[in-house]
C-alpha positions in Angstrom: 0.0 0.0 0.0 1.5 3.3 -1.0 1.1 6.7 0.6 -1.6 7.9 -1.8 -3.8 4.8 -1.1 -3.3 5.2 2.6 -4.2 8.9 2.5 -7.3 8.1 0.4 -8.4 5.4 2.9 -7.7 7.7 5.9 -9.7 10.6 4.3 -12.5 8.2 3.4 -12.6 6.8 7.0 -12.6 10.3 8.5 -15.5 11.3 6.2 -17.4 8.3 7.3 -16.7 8.9 11.0 -17.7 12.6 10.8 -20.8 11.6 8.8 -21.7 9.0 11.4 -21.1 11.5 14.2 -23.3 14.1 12.4 -26.0 11.4 11.9 -25.9 10.5 15.6 -26.2 14.1 16.6 -29.1 14.6 14.3 -30.9 11.4 15.2 -30.2 11.3 19.0 -28.9 14.5 20.5 -31.2 17.1 18.8 -34.4 15.3 19.8 -33.2 15.0 23.3 -32.4 18.7 23.4 -35.8 19.5 21.9 -37.4 17.2 24.5 -35.7 18.9 27.3 -36.8 22.3 26.0 -40.4 21.0 25.7 -40.3 19.6 29.2 -39.0 22.9 30.6 -41.8 24.8 28.9 -44.4 22.3 30.2 -43.0 22.7 33.7 -43.4 26.5 33.5 -46.9 26.2 32.1 -47.9 23.8 34.9 -46.4 26.1 37.5 -48.4 29.0 36.1 -51.6 26.9 36.1 -51.0 25.9 39.7 -50.5 29.5 40.8 -53.7 30.5 39.0 -55.5 27.6 40.5 -54.4 28.5 44.0 -55.5 32.1 43.4 -58.9 30.9 42.2 -59.3 28.6 45.2 -58.6 31.4 47.6 -61.1 33.6 45.8 -63.8 30.8 45.8 -63.2 30.2 49.5 -63.5 34.0 50.2 -66.8 34.1 48.2 -68.1 31.0 49.9 -67.5 32.7 53.3 -69.3 35.8 52.1 -72.2 33.8 50.9 -72.4 32.0 54.2 -72.5 35.3 56.0 -75.1 36.6 53.7 -77.3 33.6 54.3 -76.9 34.1 58.1 -78.0 37.8 57.6 -81.0 36.7 55.5 -82.1 34.3 58.2 -81.8 37.0 60.9 -83.7 39.5 58.7 -86.4 36.8 58.0 -86.8 36.3 61.7 -87.1 40.0 62.3 -89.6 40.3 59.5 -91.7 37.5 60.9 -91.7 39.2 64.3 -92.8 42.4 62.7 -95.6 40.6 60.9 -96.7 39.1 64.2 -96.6 42.5 65.9 -98.6 44.1 63.0 -101.2 41.3 63.2 -101.5 41.7 66.9 -101.9 45.5 66.6 -104.6 45.1 63.9 -106.5 42.6 66.1 -106.3 44.7 69.2 -107.0 48.1 67.6 -110.6 47.2 66.8 
């Protein structure tokens, strides 16, 4: 084997090795990088959704407490109204 044949085989082998490396990067490494990027974006989105959900839960709890207090007030006013109705009925009956 002379020097020219050796250099030809060496260059051919290097081209094949670099081509194989480029193929491995394209097939394996790039999808992994894209997957990592997608996972990071999903994590950010989930974190944002969790924060919004917590905010909504606290607002719902606050509104629930306000509704409960309003119902208590309505019951109190209903009792007062019934007492007033009884008083008016009593006054009508005894004013004759």
